[in-house]
N, C-alpha and C positions, 0 to 999 in steps of 0.2 A: 572744348577742343575735341575734334574728331579723332577716333582711333583707326586702327587698320588690322585686317586679318593677315597674319603672317604664316599661319599653318592651319591645315584642315585635315581632320582624321575621322575615320569610321571603323567600326568592327562589326561585321555582319552577325557574329556569334559571340555570346558572352564568354569571356576568358581567352578569346583568340587575340592575336597580335593586331594592333591598330594599323590600318592601312592609310598611307598618305594619299590624299586626292587633291585635285586642283579646283574642283567645284562640287557643290552638293545642293540638291533640292531640299529645302526646308519645307516640311509639310505641317500645316496648321494643326495643332492639337496632338501631334505625334513626335516629330523630331526630324532628323536628317535621313533622307531616303537611303536605304542600304545599311543603316546602323541598327544595332541590336535594340537600342532604346525605342526606336521608331515603331517596332513591332511588339514592344512589351517584354522583350527577352533580356534586358539588361539586368545585371546582378542586383541593382538597387530598386528595381520595379517589377521583379518577377511575381511577387505576391499581389501587387496592386494593379498590374497591367499597364497599358499605354497611358501616358499622361503624367505619371508621378515624377519622372525625370526624363526630360526630352533632349536637351542640349547642355553640354558643359563647356565653359570657357576658362582659360587660364592666361594670366598676364605673362607674356614672353620675357619680360624684364627679369623675372625670377628664375629662369631656366639656366642661363650661363652660370657656371660655378656650383650648380646644384648636384651635379653628378648624373643627371637625367637628361635624355634627349626629348624632343617634342613628343614622339610617339609613345615613349615610356610613361608619360604623365597620364595617359588614358583620357585626356580631355579632347573634345571634338574641335574646338576652335582656340587657336593660340592667337593672342591679341598683342597689340603694342599701342601705347599712347592713349589708353582709356582706363579710367579708374573703375574697375568692375564692381567694387562694393557700393559705389554710388548708384549703380543701376538696379540694386535690389528694390523691388516694388515699382520700378519704372519701365516704361516701354521705350524701345530703341530700335533703330534700323541697322541691319547688317546686310549689305548687298541690297537685293530687292525684297528681302524678308523682314517682317516685323516681329521682334521678340520682346519678352518681358522678363526681367530679372526676378527670380523666385526666391533664392536663398543662397547663402554662402555654401560652398562645396567643401566640407571638411576633408582634409587629407587623411588617408588611411594607408595601410600597408599593402593593399591589393595591387597597386601599380608595381611595387617592388617585386612581389611574388610572381606576377604574370609576366614581367619582362625579364626576370632572372637577375635583376640588378640587386647587388648585395647591400646597397645603401638603404637607409630608411627614408621612404618617401614622406612618411608622416612627419619626421623631423626636418627633412630638407624643405618642406613646404608648410611648416608650422605657421599658422596665421596668414597664409597666402595660398590657400588651396583652390581658389577660383570661384566661379559662379555657376549655379544651375539656373537655366532659363527655359521658358516655354515658348513655343512658336505660336504667335497670334495670327499672323498672316503668311501664307505660303509665299515662297520666292526662291531665287537662286542666290547662293553664297559662294563667292570665289576667293581664292587667295589673292590678296591685293585690294580687296574691297574695303570701302570706308565703313567705319562703325560710327553711326550718328546718334549720340546720346540726346536725351530731351534737353530743351533749354534750361539753364539755371533758373531756379525758382519754380520749377514744375512740381 
């Protein structure tokens, strides 16, 4: 079943508020243009540079009732109707970009601290922190775009 992009966010500087955008250019081997991870300045890749963590995705199904808004999750792409954990180790299409699921995105307390939200992000998103992905082929990603997972049996 195909999923859908329901939210898209970047932050040009590590620690700054996430900005909601309607479209982003995904750059192969780097991330989303204008985002801190694309230039190797994200908190989780400052030591290793560009490429360690390029794009993060979160299932929007888990946000209502969590006490967090989309931007407070600090994830780049909020999705619906796609099982993100199934995409680990697999290539998938988002808009005109091709991504590969790299690993589970462990929830931590950084989103709580940076947003000023007094709730625990780590507890609210325990076992559902999302997915870290790399950009294999550059392309445009827009809110409303379809997420096409690989066929079953891939």
